[in-house]
C-alpha positions as CSV (number, residue, x, y, z in Angstrom):
1,M,25.1,5.0,89.0
2,P,25.8,3.2,85.9
3,T,29.4,2.9,84.7
4,V,31.0,1.7,81.4
5,Q,34.3,1.3,81.6
6,G,34.2,3.6,84.4
7,V,32.9,6.3,82.4
8,D,29.9,7.5,84.6
9,L,26.4,7.3,82.7
10,S,24.6,8.5,85.5
11,F,24.1,12.1,84.8
12,E,20.3,13.7,83.5
13,V,20.2,16.3,80.3
14,V,17.4,14.8,78.0
15,G,16.3,11.3,79.7
16,D,19.0,9.9,80.7
17,A,21.7,10.7,78.4
18,V,24.6,13.1,78.4
19,P,25.5,14.0,74.9
20,T,29.2,12.6,75.3
21,C,32.1,13.2,72.6
22,L,34.8,10.5,72.6
23,F,38.3,11.2,71.6
24,L,40.0,8.3,70.2
25,C,43.5,8.0,70.3
26,S,46.3,5.3,69.3
27,D,46.9,4.3,73.2
28,H,45.3,6.6,75.7
29,A,48.4,8.1,77.3
30,L,48.3,11.7,76.3
31,T,46.6,12.5,72.9
32,S,42.7,12.1,73.9
33,R,43.1,12.7,77.6
34,L,44.5,16.6,76.4
35,A,41.3,16.9,73.7
36,E,39.3,15.6,76.5
37,S,40.5,18.0,78.8
38,L,40.3,20.6,76.1
39,F,36.9,20.4,74.9
40,N,35.1,19.7,78.6
41,A,36.8,23.2,79.5
42,Q,34.5,24.3,75.9
43,A,31.5,21.7,76.0
44,P,28.6,23.2,74.4
45,R,25.8,23.2,77.2
46,G,24.7,20.0,78.7
47,W,28.2,18.0,76.5
48,R,30.9,16.1,78.2
49,A,34.2,14.4,76.4
50,T,35.5,11.4,77.7
51,S,38.4,9.2,75.8
52,A,40.2,5.8,75.4
53,G,43.0,4.2,73.3
54,L,42.9,1.9,70.3
55,V,44.8,0.0,72.8
56,A,45.6,1.1,76.9
57,A,48.8,1.8,77.6
58,A,50.1,0.7,81.0
59,E,49.6,4.3,82.4
60,P,48.8,7.8,81.3
61,D,51.5,10.5,79.8
62,P,53.1,12.0,83.4
63,R,53.0,15.0,80.4
64,A,49.7,15.3,80.3
65,E,49.0,16.2,83.4
66,R,51.8,18.6,84.1
67,T,50.5,20.3,80.6
68,L,47.0,20.9,81.5
69,A,47.8,21.6,84.9
70,A,50.5,25.1,83.3
71,L,47.3,25.2,81.0
72,G,45.0,25.9,83.6
73,Y,42.6,22.6,82.7
74,R,41.2,19.9,84.9
75,A,43.3,16.4,84.2
76,P,40.9,13.3,83.5
77,E,40.9,10.3,85.4
78,A,44.2,9.0,85.5
79,V,43.2,5.9,84.4
80,T,43.9,4.4,80.9
81,R,41.8,2.4,78.5
82,A,41.0,0.5,75.4
83,V,38.1,1.5,73.0
84,E,35.5,-1.3,73.1
85,K,31.8,-1.6,71.5
86,D,30.0,-1.1,75.3
87,L,31.4,2.4,75.2
88,V,31.1,3.7,71.6
89,S,27.9,3.0,71.6
90,F,27.4,5.5,74.7
91,M,28.4,7.6,72.9
92,R,27.0,10.9,70.6
93,V,30.0,11.9,68.6
94,V,33.7,9.8,68.3
95,I,36.5,11.8,67.6
96,A,39.8,10.2,65.9
97,L,42.9,12.2,66.5
98,A,45.7,11.8,65.6
99,L,45.8,8.1,64.3
100,P,47.6,7.4,60.5
101,T,45.0,6.9,57.8
102,D,46.3,3.3,58.1
103,A,45.9,2.3,61.5
104,A,44.0,-0.9,62.2
105,L,41.0,0.1,63.2
106,P,38.0,-2.7,64.4
107,D,35.7,-3.5,61.8
108,W,32.7,-2.5,64.2
109,L,34.9,1.0,65.1
110,T,34.9,2.6,61.5
111,P,31.3,3.3,60.7
112,K,31.4,4.7,64.3
113,I,33.8,7.5,63.9
114,D,32.2,10.4,62.9
115,L,35.5,12.8,62.5
116,R,38.9,12.5,61.8
117,V,41.1,15.4,63.2
118,E,44.4,15.4,60.9
119,I,47.3,16.6,63.7
120,E,50.9,15.8,64.9
121,D,51.2,12.7,67.2
122,P,52.4,14.6,70.3
123,R,54.2,11.7,71.8
124,P,57.4,12.1,70.5
125,L,57.4,16.1,71.2
126,P,59.3,16.8,74.0
127,E,57.4,18.7,77.2
128,A,58.1,22.1,76.1
129,Q,56.2,22.2,72.8
130,L,53.0,20.5,74.2
131,Q,51.5,23.8,75.1
132,E,52.4,24.7,71.3
133,W,50.3,21.2,70.4
134,M,47.4,22.0,72.6
135,T,47.3,25.8,70.9
136,Q,47.0,23.8,67.4
137,L,44.1,21.2,68.8
138,N,42.2,24.2,70.1
139,Q,42.1,25.9,66.5
140,K,40.7,22.4,65.2
141,M,38.8,21.6,67.8
142,D,35.5,24.2,66.8
143,A,34.8,21.6,64.4
144,V,34.6,19.5,66.8
145,L,32.2,22.1,69.0
146,T,30.3,22.6,65.5
147,L,29.5,18.6,65.0
148,C,28.9,18.3,68.8
149,R,26.2,21.4,68.1
150,E,24.6,19.7,65.5
151,R,23.7,16.5,67.4
152,T,22.5,18.8,70.7
153,P,18.8,17.0,71.4
154,R,16.4,19.5,71.3
155,P,13.8,20.2,73.9
156,F,10.0,19.1,72.3
157,G,7.3,22.3,72.4
């Protein structure tokens, strides 16, 4: 089963690739993990999401799993990873999430970002406010879902 940075690439939808949306945040501890789960719960048919950070946190923020469980979402794999060229090369859509506009992005990454979602960084928020933050993210998810639908491969014939 082929994997890149722990992302299973063995699914088959069109040819041998599943359209995948990458959510990118600063450290892959909280923000992009929440977005990945939210997207996967409402993804266009055949799509899935994964996530990474500009750097990899030592471990996921435990509030992510508790918040997702409270909302009925499945938490992503309990490892963190930093974004790398090989991971991005397999993505149909790349979303920058809650990154400061002056965030230092690698030169190779900047042109790969399809959409920047402007939303408050949830890391400093108390856990009690994360569910409200998820509501705000869900309101912004329409733009992501629309972009993914536009990039869904169409069958021939």
